N, C-alpha and C positions, 0 to 999 in steps of 0.2 A: 514446630514452626521452622526450625533450622533446616530440617530435611526438605520440607516443602519449598523453602526459599532456594535451597541449592538445586533442587530439581528445576525450579523456574529459571535459575541462572544457566543451568545446563541447556535447557530447551531454548532459552533466549540466545545463547551463544551459537546454537545450531541453526537458528533462523537466518536466512540471507538478509542482509542489510540491518539487522539488529546488532550483530557482531559482538564478540567478546569485549571489545574496547568500550562498548556501551553498557553491557550488563554487569561487567566486573565492578566498575565504580558504583553503579546503582545498588548492587548487592552489599558493597562495603558501606555505603551511606545508610542502607537499611539496617545495618548493625550485625550482619552475618560475619562469620569468621573470615578474615581477608585471605588467608591461605586456601581455605576450602572453596571460597568464591572464585578465586583465581583458577584453581584446578578445575572446578566444574565448568566455568565459562570457556576456558581454553579447550577442555576435552570435548565439549559440545561442538565448538567451532572447528577444531581440527578433524573430528570425525566426519563432519559433512564436507569439509574440503577434500579429504582423502576419497570419500565416496564419489563426490562430483568429478574429481580427476579420473578416477578409475573407470567409472561408467562413461564419462565423456570420451576417454580414449577408445573404449570399445564402440561407442556410437560413431565416432569419427572413422574408425577402421571399417565398420559396416557400411557407412555412407560412401566412402571411397571405393570399396569393392563393388557396391551397387552401381555407382556411376561408371566404373570401368566396364562392368558387364553391359550396361545400357549403351555406352559408346561403341563397344566392340560388336554389339548386335544391331546397331542402327543401320537401316537400309542405305545403300550407297546409290540408289537410283536418283536420277536428276530431278524427277518430279516430286520427290519426297521432301517435306520441309525439314530443315535442320532442327536439332533440339533447341528449345528456347534458352537464350542466354540468361544468366542471373541478372537481377535488376541492377540498375546503375547505383541505386542507394545502398544495396547490400555490398556491391563491389567497392564502393567508396568507404563504407564502414570497415570492411575487411582490410583495405589498404591502409586506413588510419591506424588500426590495431597493429598491422604488420610494421608500420613505421615506428610506432612506440616500442614494440619489441626489438626492432633493429637498433633503435637509438639507445634505449635504456636496458634492454635485455630482460631476462627473468627477474633479476634483482629489483629493477625499477618497478616492474609490474607487481611484484610481491610486496614491496614496501609501500607503494601507493594504493594497493588494492583495498586494505581495510578502511582507508580514508575516503576513497571515492566510489568504487564500483562494488565493493564487497569482496570478501575472501573467496567465497564459493564461485562467484562470477569470474574472478581473477584466474582461478584454477581452470574453469571451463574455457575461458578465452585462450589461455596458454595451450591447453590440450587441443583446442580446435585449430590452432596455428601450427601444430606439429610437435610441440614439446611433449615428452613422455609424461605419463601420469606420475611416475615416481619423482621425476625432476620437478614437476609443478607442485607436487605435494611437499617436497622438501623445502623448496624456496618459499612458497606461500605459508607453509607451516612454521618455518623459522621466523618469518616476518610477523606472523600472528603471535607467536610466543613473545617476541620482543615487545610488540605493541601492547599485548595483554599485561605483561609485567610492568611496563611503563604506565599504563592506565591505572593499575592497582597502586603503584607507588605515588602517582599524582593524586589519586583519591585519598590515600592515607595522609599524604602531606597536606592536602587541603583541609581534611578533617582536623588534623593537629593544629593548623593555622586558626581555624574557627573555634577550636576548643580553648585556645590560649586566652 
């Protein structure tokens, strides 16, 4: 039972929006070993954060190279239509994310990520805005570790409170 529960915590931590800060307390409340639950939940979460950042950086690089090739090979004739601009909605969303990163930086995105948009999406957004995969992984990973340990401590403290 313990191994199955830990595998479930690992997979739950790996899923976007389920997050380690949700599955760690759930595993502790379910009676699993708190240290093993914390390690399993954080490992699943951190693995997917690193993979998201790594593949996101490669996807961004491919996209930028593709765009550069398209722009350089675009016809210069007067009668040819210009390439379609990005939608106003997408541009507004990108600008909002850029403002958050400019104001709060990677630390702000990393700390708020697990609470709002999820750790994997935080890493993907950071990489899409030009942050390296390594830097995104370190920042989001560090914040995830802190949040996961805090969640485990709060779950244990809450269980002790109810056991008294």
